[in-house]
KEKE-3310 file (N, C-alpha, C; in steps of 0.2 Angstrom, whole numbers, plus 5000, padded with zeros to 4 digits):
npx = (4946:4932:4928:4930:4921:4909:4910:4903:4902:4912:4925:4927:4929:4942:4952:4966:4971:4962:4959:4965:4969:4972:4983:4992:4994:5001:5012:5017:5020:5030:5039:5040:5035:5023:5016:5007:5015:5025:5019:5023:5033:5027:5036:5034:5024:5014:5010:4994:4983:4972:4975:4975:4982:4996:4997:4998:4985:4978:4983:4978:4964:4962:4965:4956:4945:4946:4945:4932:4924:4928:4925:4931:4934:4927:4919:4919:4908:4903:4899:4894:4892:4897:4909:4927:4937:4937:4937:4953:4969:4981:4998:5014:5031:5047:5058:5072:5072:5081:5078:5074:5085:5091:5084:5091:5099:5091:5080:5087:5100:5095:5084:5075:5079:5069:5076:5083:5074:5067:5077:5078:5066:5068:5078:5072:5064:5073:5077:5086:5089:5080:5085:5086:5080:5071:5060:5046:5037:5022:5011:4998:4985:4973:4959:4951:4934:4921:4913:4921:4932:4925:4921:4934:4938:4930:4935:4946:4956:4959:4960:4946:4933:4930:4941:4951:4947:4949:4963:4967:4959:4959:4973:4975:4966:4972:4984:4979:4972:4983:4991:4983:4984:4998:4999:4992:5000:5012:5008:5005:5018:5025:5037:5034:5032:5027:5034:5031:5025:5034:5047:5058:5054:5052:5048:5057:5068:5080:5097:5100:5089:5077:5060:5056:5053:5059:5054:5045:5029:5023:5034:5036:5024:5025:5036:5029:5021:5010:5007:5012:5022:5016:5017:5014:5019:5011:5005:5000:4987:4978:4966:4967:4974:4970:4971:4976:4991:4999:5010:5019:5031:5034:5040:5039:5039:5032:5025:5027:5013:5010:5015:5029:5031:5044:5046:5045:5035:5025:5011:5007:5000:5007:5021:5022:5021:5009:5000:4995:4995:4986:4986:4995:4987:4978:4985:4986:4998:5007:5016:5019:5027:5030:5044:5051:5043:5037:5038:5044:5046:5040:5027:5026:5026:5014:5005:5008:5003:4990:4986:4981:4970:4962:4960:4953:4941:4937:4939:4948:4963:4974:4983:4983:4980:4979:4973:4978:4977:4964:4950:4957:4963:4969:4963:4954:4958:4969:4974:4963:4969:4981:4978:4980)
npy = (5062:5062:5076:5079:5072:5079:5090:5093:5102:5113:5108:5104:5114:5123:5114:5113:5121:5121:5107:5102:5090:5081:5088:5088:5074:5071:5078:5072:5059:5062:5069:5065:5073:5082:5072:5065:5066:5053:5040:5038:5026:5016:5014:5009:5000:4987:4971:4964:4951:4950:4955:4954:4941:4945:4939:4931:4929:4939:4950:4948:4947:4960:4969:4965:4968:4982:4986:4982:4989:5002:5019:5027:5019:5023:5031:5048:5061:5059:5047:5043:5032:5020:5007:5008:4998:4980:4964:4961:4953:4946:4944:4938:4942:4937:4947:4945:4938:4933:4938:4951:4958:4956:4964:4976:4975:4971:4980:4992:5001:5011:5006:5002:4990:4980:4981:4993:5003:5001:5004:5017:5021:5015:5023:5036:5033:5031:5018:5002:4996:4982:4965:4959:4947:4947:4954:4958:4959:4965:4963:4968:4967:4976:4974:4982:4988:4981:4990:5001:4994:4991:5004:5009:5000:5003:5014:5022:5032:5041:5040:5033:5042:5035:5027:5037:5043:5032:5031:5042:5044:5030:5028:5038:5032:5019:5023:5029:5019:5010:5018:5019:5005:5005:5014:5008:4997:5002:5009:4997:4994:4988:4990:4998:5002:5011:5013:5021:5033:5041:5054:5048:5044:5045:5049:5047:5050:5038:5034:5023:5016:5024:5031:5028:5022:5022:5011:4998:4993:4983:4974:4969:4963:4953:4946:4941:4931:4935:4937:4939:4947:4956:4959:4972:4977:4977:4969:4952:4944:4932:4938:4946:4960:4973:4984:4991:4992:4988:4990:4986:4987:4977:4974:4959:4942:4934:4921:4917:4915:4910:4902:4907:4910:4904:4909:4925:4930:4921:4921:4928:4928:4931:4930:4917:4910:4910:4918:4934:4950:4959:4969:4978:4982:4990:5001:5018:5024:5016:5010:4998:4984:4969:4966:4974:4975:4984:5001:5012:5026:5031:5028:5035:5048:5049:5046:5057:5068:5066:5072:5085:5082:5075:5085:5095:5088:5079:5086:5084:5083:5074:5060:5047:5031:5016:5009:4998:4988:4985:4977:4966:4949:4946:4955:4952:4941:4926:4922:4910:4900:4898:4894:4882)
npz = (5042:5042:5042:5029:5021:5024:5016:5003:4993:4995:4996:4983:4974:4966:4970:4970:4979:4990:4994:5006:5013:5003:4997:5008:5009:4997:4999:5011:5005:4995:5002:5015:5025:5037:5043:5058:5074:5080:5090:5107:5116:5129:5141:5154:5155:5162:5159:5159:5165:5157:5145:5127:5118:5108:5094:5078:5074:5081:5074:5061:5064:5069:5058:5048:5055:5055:5042:5040:5048:5051:5050:5041:5030:5018:5004:4998:4993:4976:4981:4993:5007:5001:5003:5002:5001:5001:5010:5018:5014:5024:5029:5035:5039:5044:5053:5050:5038:5024:5012:5014:5017:5005:4997:4996:4986:4975:4974:4978:4986:4994:5000:5015:5028:5039:5052:5051:5050:5062:5071:5071:5076:5089:5094:5095:5106:5116:5119:5118:5102:5094:5090:5073:5072:5081:5076:5066:5050:5046:5033:5022:5010:5002:4994:4980:4978:4968:4961:4959:4952:4940:4935:4932:4923:4912:4907:4895:4894:4905:4923:4933:4943:4955:4957:4958:4970:4978:4977:4984:4996:5001:5003:5014:5023:5025:5031:5042:5050:5052:5060:5071:5075:5078:5088:5098:5100:5104:5116:5124:5127:5116:5104:5088:5071:5057:5042:5031:5036:5042:5045:5038:5026:5009:4992:4977:4962:4961:4958:4944:4947:4946:4949:4965:4982:4999:5006:5001:4999:4991:4988:5001:5003:4993:4999:5010:5004:4998:4985:4967:4955:4940:4922:4922:4934:4945:4960:4959:4967:4976:4976:4965:4956:4958:4970:4986:4995:5011:5025:5040:5054:5068:5085:5088:5087:5074:5065:5048:5037:5025:5009:5000:4983:4973:4960:4955:4946:4946:4945:4933:4917:4905:4908:4912:4900:4893:4881:4883:4887:4890:4899:4893:4882:4888:4893:4891:4886:4881:4890:4893:4887:4878:4877:4886:4897:4911:4909:4920:4920:4909:4913:4925:4920:4914:4925:4933:4925:4927:4938:4935:4928:4937:4946:4939:4934:4945:4956:4967:4975:4968:4960:4948:4940:4935:4925:4918:4928:4928:4920:4915:4914:4927:4936:4947:4953:4953:4937:4928:4921:4927:4940:4953)
capx = (4942:4925:4926:4931:4915:4904:4911:4901:4904:4917:4932:4927:4931:4949:4956:4973:4972:4957:4960:4971:4970:4975:4990:4996:4995:5006:5019:5020:5023:5036:5044:5040:5033:5016:5013:5007:5020:5025:5017:5028:5033:5025:5041:5032:5018:5014:5005:4988:4981:4966:4978:4974:4989:4997:4999:4996:4978:4976:4984:4973:4957:4962:4965:4950:4940:4947:4942:4925:4920:4931:4921:4935:4934:4921:4920:4916:4903:4895:4898:4893:4889:4901:4916:4933:4940:4934:4940:4960:4973:4986:5003:5019:5038:5052:5063:5078:5071:5087:5076:5073:5092:5093:5081:5096:5102:5085:5077:5092:5103:5091:5078:5076:5077:5065:5080:5085:5068:5066:5083:5076:5061:5071:5082:5068:5061:5078:5078:5090:5086:5080:5088:5082:5077:5065:5056:5042:5034:5015:5009:4991:4982:4966:4956:4947:4928:4918:4910:4927:4935:4920:4922:4940:4938:4926:4939:4952:4960:4961:4957:4939:4932:4930:4948:4955:4946:4953:4970:4968:4956:4961:4979:4974:4963:4977:4989:4975:4971:4989:4993:4979:4987:5004:4998:4990:5005:5017:5005:5006:5025:5028:5040:5031:5033:5025:5039:5029:5022:5039:5051:5063:5050:5051:5048:5061:5072:5086:5102:5100:5082:5071:5056:5055:5053:5063:5050:5040:5024:5022:5039:5034:5018:5028:5040:5024:5018:5003:5006:5018:5022:5014:5020:5012:5022:5006:5005:4994:4986:4972:4960:4968:4979:4966:4971:4981:4995:5002:5014:5022:5035:5033:5045:5036:5040:5026:5027:5024:5007:5009:5021:5031:5033:5051:5045:5041:5030:5021:5003:5006:5000:5012:5027:5021:5021:5002:5000:4990:4997:4980:4988:4998:4982:4974:4989:4985:5004:5012:5021:5020:5029:5033:5051:5054:5038:5034:5042:5042:5047:5034:5021:5026:5024:5006:5002:5009:4999:4983:4984:4977:4963:4958:4958:4948:4935:4934:4940:4952:4970:4977:4984:4981:4978:4976:4969:4981:4975:4957:4948:4962:4962:4971:4960:4951:4961:4974:4970:4961:4974:4987:4976:4981)
capy = (5061:5064:5082:5079:5069:5084:5096:5091:5107:5117:5106:5102:5120:5125:5109:5114:5125:5119:5100:5102:5083:5078:5091:5085:5067:5071:5081:5066:5054:5064:5073:5063:5078:5083:5066:5066:5064:5046:5038:5036:5019:5016:5010:5007:4996:4980:4967:4962:4944:4951:4957:4949:4938:4949:4934:4931:4929:4945:4955:4946:4949:4967:4972:4964:4972:4989:4987:4980:4993:5009:5024:5030:5015:5025:5036:5055:5063:5058:5040:5042:5025:5015:5006:5009:4991:4973:4961:4961:4948:4948:4940:4940:4941:4937:4952:4942:4935:4935:4942:4958:4961:4956:4970:4981:4974:4970:4987:4998:5002:5015:5003:5000:4984:4981:4983:5000:5008:5000:5007:5024:5021:5014:5029:5041:5032:5030:5011:4998:4993:4975:4961:4958:4941:4949:4959:4955:4964:4963:4965:4967:4969:4979:4973:4987:4985:4979:4996:5004:4991:4991:5010:5010:4995:5006:5020:5021:5037:5044:5036:5035:5045:5031:5025:5043:5043:5026:5032:5047:5042:5024:5029:5041:5027:5014:5026:5031:5013:5007:5022:5016:4999:5006:5018:5003:4992:5006:5010:4991:4992:4985:4994:4997:5008:5011:5017:5026:5039:5044:5058:5044:5041:5050:5045:5051:5046:5035:5032:5016:5013:5028:5033:5023:5024:5018:5006:4995:4988:4978:4969:4966:4958:4947:4942:4938:4926:4937:4938:4939:4953:4955:4963:4979:4978:4976:4962:4948:4940:4928:4943:4950:4965:4979:4984:4995:4987:4992:4985:4990:4983:4976:4970:4953:4936:4932:4916:4917:4911:4909:4900:4912:4907:4906:4913:4932:4931:4915:4922:4932:4924:4932:4928:4910:4908:4910:4924:4939:4957:4963:4975:4982:4985:4994:5006:5023:5028:5011:5010:4991:4980:4962:4966:4978:4975:4990:5007:5016:5033:5033:5027:5040:5054:5049:5047:5064:5072:5065:5077:5091:5079:5074:5091:5098:5084:5076:5091:5082:5084:5067:5058:5040:5028:5010:5006:4991:4984:4983:4974:4961:4942:4946:4960:4950:4935:4923:4920:4903:4896:4897:4892:4875)
capz = (5035:5043:5040:5021:5019:5024:5012:4997:4987:4996:4994:4976:4970:4967:4974:4970:4985:4995:4996:5011:5014:4997:4997:5014:5008:4992:5003:5015:5001:4992:5006:5022:5030:5038:5047:5065:5078:5081:5097:5112:5119:5136:5144:5161:5154:5165:5156:5163:5163:5153:5139:5122:5115:5101:5090:5071:5073:5083:5069:5056:5066:5070:5052:5045:5058:5053:5035:5040:5052:5052:5047:5036:5024:5014:4999:4998:4988:4976:4982:5001:5009:4998:5005:4997:5001:5003:5016:5016:5015:5029:5029:5040:5037:5049:5052:5048:5032:5020:5006:5015:5016:4998:4993:4995:4979:4971:4974:4978:4993:4998:5003:5022:5031:5046:5057:5050:5052:5069:5075:5071:5081:5096:5096:5096:5112:5121:5121:5113:5096:5095:5085:5067:5073:5086:5073:5060:5046:5045:5027:5020:5004:5003:4987:4978:4977:4962:4957:4957:4946:4934:4933:4929:4917:4907:4905:4891:4894:4912:4929:4935:4949:4961:4957:4960:4977:4981:4977:4989:5003:5003:5006:5020:5028:5027:5036:5049:5054:5054:5065:5077:5078:5080:5094:5103:5102:5108:5123:5127:5128:5110:5099:5082:5067:5050:5039:5026:5039:5046:5041:5034:5020:5003:4985:4972:4957:4963:4953:4942:4949:4944:4954:4970:4989:5003:5009:4996:5002:4986:4989:5007:5001:4990:5004:5014:5001:4997:4978:4963:4951:4933:4917:4924:4941:4951:4963:4957:4973:4975:4975:4960:4956:4959:4977:4989:4999:5016:5029:5046:5058:5075:5089:5090:5083:5071:5060:5041:5037:5018:5006:4995:4977:4971:4954:4957:4941:4945:4944:4927:4912:4900:4911:4912:4893:4891:4878:4886:4886:4891:4902:4887:4878:4893:4894:4886:4883:4879:4895:4895:4881:4878:4877:4892:4903:4913:4908:4925:4919:4905:4917:4930:4917:4913:4931:4936:4921:4929:4943:4932:4926:4943:4949:4935:4933:4951:4961:4972:4974:4968:4953:4947:4933:4936:4919:4917:4933:4928:4913:4914:4918:4934:4939:4953:4955:4949:4931:4929:4918:4932:4946:4955)
cpx = (4935:4923:4926:4924:4909:4904:4909:4903:4910:4924:4932:4928:4938:4953:4963:4975:4968:4957:4966:4973:4974:4982:4994:4998:5001:5012:5022:5023:5029:5041:5045:5039:5025:5013:5012:5013:5020:5023:5023:5027:5031:5030:5039:5026:5019:5009:5000:4986:4975:4969:4977:4981:4990:5000:4997:4989:4975:4977:4979:4966:4957:4961:4959:4944:4940:4944:4934:4921:4922:4927:4925:4936:4928:4923:4917:4911:4906:4894:4897:4890:4893:4907:4921:4936:4936:4939:4948:4963:4979:4991:5009:5026:5042:5057:5070:5078:5077:5084:5075:5080:5094:5089:5085:5099:5096:5082:5082:5094:5099:5085:5079:5075:5073:5069:5082:5080:5067:5071:5081:5071:5063:5074:5078:5065:5066:5078:5083:5086:5086:5084:5084:5078:5071:5060:5052:5039:5026:5013:5001:4989:4975:4963:4951:4940:4926:4916:4916:4931:4931:4921:4928:4941:4935:4930:4945:4957:4963:4957:4950:4939:4933:4937:4952:4953:4949:4960:4972:4965:4958:4968:4979:4971:4968:4982:4985:4974:4977:4992:4989:4982:4994:5004:4996:4995:5010:5014:5005:5013:5028:5030:5037:5032:5030:5029:5037:5025:5028:5043:5057:5060:5050:5052:5052:5064:5078:5090:5101:5093:5076:5067:5055:5055:5057:5060:5045:5035:5023:5028:5038:5029:5021:5032:5035:5020:5011:5002:5012:5017:5020:5018:5019:5015:5017:5007:4999:4993:4980:4966:4962:4973:4976:4966:4976:4984:4998:5006:5017:5026:5034:5039:5042:5038:5034:5028:5023:5019:5006:5016:5023:5034:5040:5051:5041:5036:5025:5014:5002:5006:5006:5019:5027:5020:5014:5001:4994:4991:4991:4981:4991:4992:4978:4978:4988:4992:5009:5018:5023:5021:5031:5040:5054:5049:5036:5040:5040:5042:5041:5027:5020:5024:5017:5003:5002:5004:4992:4981:4979:4970:4959:4956:4952:4941:4932:4935:4943:4959:4974:4979:4983:4980:4975:4972:4972:4980:4968:4955:4954:4960:4964:4968:4958:4953:4967:4971:4969:4966:4980:4985:4977:4976)
cpy = (5063:5071:5083:5077:5074:5090:5094:5095:5111:5114:5104:5108:5122:5120:5109:5118:5123:5112:5099:5094:5080:5081:5088:5078:5067:5073:5075:5061:5056:5066:5070:5068:5079:5077:5068:5063:5056:5045:5036:5029:5020:5011:5007:5002:4989:4976:4964:4955:4944:4953:4952:4947:4942:4944:4935:4932:4936:4951:4954:4949:4957:4971:4971:4968:4980:4990:4986:4986:5000:5014:5027:5026:5017:5031:5043:5055:5062:5050:5038:5035:5019:5014:5006:5002:4986:4970:4959:4954:4950:4942:4942:4938:4941:4943:4951:4938:4937:4939:4949:4962:4961:4962:4976:4981:4974:4977:4992:4998:5007:5012:5000:4993:4985:4984:4990:5005:5007:5003:5014:5025:5020:5020:5035:5040:5030:5023:5008:4996:4985:4972:4960:4952:4942:4953:4955:4960:4961:4967:4964:4970:4970:4979:4979:4984:4985:4985:5000:5001:4991:4998:5011:5006:4998:5012:5018:5026:5039:5039:5038:5039:5041:5029:5031:5044:5038:5028:5037:5045:5035:5024:5032:5036:5022:5017:5027:5024:5010:5011:5020:5010:5000:5010:5013:4999:4996:5008:5003:4989:4989:4990:4993:5003:5006:5016:5022:5033:5042:5049:5055:5043:5047:5046:5050:5047:5044:5033:5025:5013:5017:5029:5027:5026:5020:5012:5003:4991:4982:4972:4966:4961:4952:4943:4938:4932:4928:4938:4938:4945:4951:4959:4971:4981:4978:4969:4958:4943:4936:4932:4948:4956:4972:4980:4990:4990:4991:4987:4990:4984:4983:4972:4964:4948:4933:4927:4917:4912:4909:4906:4905:4909:4909:4911:4920:4933:4925:4916:4926:4927:4924:4929:4920:4906:4907:4917:4928:4946:4961:4970:4980:4986:4990:5001:5012:5026:5022:5010:5002:4987:4973:4962:4969:4978:4982:4996:5012:5023:5035:5033:5033:5047:5055:5050:5054:5069:5071:5069:5082:5088:5078:5080:5095:5094:5081:5081:5088:5082:5077:5065:5050:5038:5021:5006:4999:4986:4982:4981:4969:4954:4942:4951:4958:4944:4932:4921:4912:4899:4894:4895:4884:4872)
cpz = (5036:5041:5032:5019:5019:5019:5005:4991:4989:4994:4987:4972:4972:4971:4974:4976:4991:4998:5000:5012:5009:4996:5002:5012:5003:4995:5007:5011:4997:4996:5013:5027:5031:5042:5054:5068:5079:5089:5101:5115:5126:5139:5151:5161:5158:5162:5161:5160:5158:5146:5133:5120:5108:5097:5083:5070:5076:5078:5063:5057:5066:5063:5048:5048:5056:5046:5035:5043:5053:5047:5041:5030:5020:5009:5001:4993:4981:4978:4990:5002:5006:5002:5000:4996:5004:5008:5013:5017:5019:5029:5034:5037:5043:5048:5049:5042:5027:5014:5007:5015:5008:4994:4992:4988:4974:4969:4974:4985:4997:5002:5011:5023:5037:5051:5057:5052:5059:5074:5076:5076:5088:5098:5098:5103:5117:5123:5116:5108:5096:5089:5079:5068:5078:5083:5068:5056:5045:5038:5025:5014:5005:4996:4986:4976:4969:4958:4955:4951:4940:4931:4929:4923:4911:4904:4900:4891:4901:4917:4930:4942:4955:4962:4960:4968:4981:4982:4983:4996:5005:5006:5013:5025:5030:5032:5043:5053:5056:5060:5072:5080:5081:5087:5100:5105:5106:5115:5127:5128:5122:5105:5092:5078:5060:5046:5034:5029:5044:5041:5037:5027:5015:4997:4980:4967:4961:4957:4951:4944:4946:4950:4959:4977:4993:5007:5004:4999:4997:4987:4996:5007:4998:4995:5009:5011:4999:4989:4974:4958:4943:4929:4919:4931:4946:4954:4962:4963:4971:4974:4969:4961:4957:4967:4979:4994:5005:5020:5035:5050:5065:5079:5092:5085:5081:5066:5054:5041:5030:5015:5000:4989:4976:4965:4956:4952:4941:4943:4938:4921:4907:4902:4911:4905:4890:4888:4881:4884:4886:4894:4897:4884:4882:4894:4889:4883:4882:4883:4897:4888:4883:4880:4884:4898:4904:4913:4914:4924:4914:4909:4922:4926:4916:4920:4934:4932:4923:4934:4941:4930:4932:4946:4945:4935:4940:4957:4967:4970:4974:4961:4954:4940:4934:4931:4918:4922:4933:4921:4911:4917:4925:4938:4946:4956:4951:4943:4931:4926:4922:4939:4947:4959)
residu = (MET:GLY:ALA:ARG:ARG:LYS:MET:GLU:ASP:ARG:TYR:ARG:LYS:PHE:SER:PHE:VAL:THR:ASP:ILE:GLY:GLY:ILE:LYS:SER:ALA:ILE:GLY:GLU:MET:LYS:GLY:LYS:GLY:PHE:PRO:LYS:GLN:PRO:LEU:LEU:ASN:LYS:ASP:TYR:SER:PRO:SER:PRO:ASN:ASP:PRO:VAL:LEU:ASP:GLU:GLN:TRP:PHE:VAL:ASP:THR:ILE:LYS:ASP:LYS:LEU:ALA:ASN:HIS:PRO:ASP:ASN:SER:PHE:GLU:TYR:PRO:PHE:PHE:GLY:GLU:ARG:ILE:PHE:ASP:GLU:PRO:LEU:VAL:GLY:PHE:ILE:ARG:GLY:ASP:ASP:PRO:LEU:LEU:ALA:GLU:TYR:LYS:ASN:ILE:ILE:GLY:PRO:HIS:HIS:PHE:THR:PRO:LEU:GLU:ILE:MET:GLN:TRP:GLN:ALA:GLU:ASN:ASN:GLY:VAL:PRO:ALA:PRO:GLU:ALA:SER:ASP:LEU:SER:VAL:VAL:SER:PHE:VAL:MET:PRO:ILE:THR:ARG:ASN:THR:LYS:ASP:ASP:ASN:ALA:ALA:ARG:THR:ASP:TRP:THR:SER:GLU:ARG:TRP:ALA:GLN:THR:ARG:LEU:LEU:GLY:GLU:ILE:PHE:SER:GLN:THR:PHE:VAL:ARG:GLU:ILE:ILE:THR:HIS:LEU:MET:ASP:LYS:GLY:VAL:LEU:ALA:ILE:ALA:PRO:ASP:VAL:THR:PRO:MET:PHE:ASN:LYS:LYS:ARG:TYR:PRO:ASN:VAL:GLY:TRP:ALA:SER:PRO:TRP:SER:HIS:ARG:HIS:MET:ALA:TYR:ALA:ALA:GLY:LEU:GLY:THR:PHE:GLY:MET:HIS:ASP:PHE:LEU:ILE:THR:GLU:LYS:GLY:CYS:SER:HIS:ARG:VAL:GLY:SER:PHE:VAL:VAL:ASN:LEU:LYS:LEU:GLU:PRO:ASN:ARG:GLN:ARG:PRO:ASP:ASP:ILE:HIS:ALA:ASN:CYS:LEU:GLN:TYR:GLN:GLY:VAL:PRO:CYS:MET:LYS:CYS:LYS:SER:ARG:CYS:PRO:VAL:ASP:ALA:ILE:THR:GLU:LYS:ASP:ALA:HIS:ASP:LYS:GLU:LYS:CYS:TYR:GLN:ARG:VAL:ALA:ALA:SER:THR:LYS:TYR:CYS:ASN:LYS:ASN:TYR:HIS:ILE:PHE:ILE:TYR:GLY:CYS:GLY:LEU:CYS:ALA:THR:GLY:THR:PRO:CYS:GLU:SER:GLY:ILE:PRO:VAL:ALA:LEU:GLN:LYS)
# end
């Protein structure tokens, strides 16, 4: 991404063909292509007494350090020097958590379990696949900064430029630092994988499901106890619903560090009987209603149409909206009426 930041003008012209990073990101998301090769497992690694313990605290500290100090957690022109994300939330799920298997019914049969995606990685490295009980999912939430939320909250039609950059650069950054962590673990002899940067990943319309991917970061975050879903389908966390979410799988036994609510809508005012529907009033195409909640297809059509707007006005190859995640009571935290 360093090269992108230097292209103040060049990449901002004809971005349908010149914004290679944006185009590659879109192809990766939709087709599972164009990602760097998976790091190879160091089968001969011998632990050293000086090696840090790869426990829950190591992952929390490492991810927080990435967001605090990584050079790629930063905007491009004209917002040089600004960070994309604030301090993250980090949670853990056991690989044999029954909810992850139940996602086959809740989300769809296309959704990977941690074991399924790790079996693919194990086969690639010529090693036996671990048991599900020996796996963990590391989930993280990256809150969007105040300037970006304010910019988007002021919009009533199309996404703001900071939000558009967050949608593109934030995703690239997330994949970059997770790949760094995965590479480190594999070099230390620990099998690990980020499902959304493999050829197994693609986003498409699935029967009876609509637009979906085979690995849902949001559902992993819910499983880790990091938040619950709102009328808009965003995850409402203690730091709000304006964020990006990520997750990856490791062959380590990590203990869950948060309590997962039984009610998947525990942090949403409307679902808890407190009249709100502010997200509905923020949606420019009425894709959120009291009766049907979030219409994914109508939302998708609007988001897809934003690609042309972002290219014409911001000169980056990306799509986005996020209007319903800003200017709402759940934008930056759990609504006060629901806080305990």
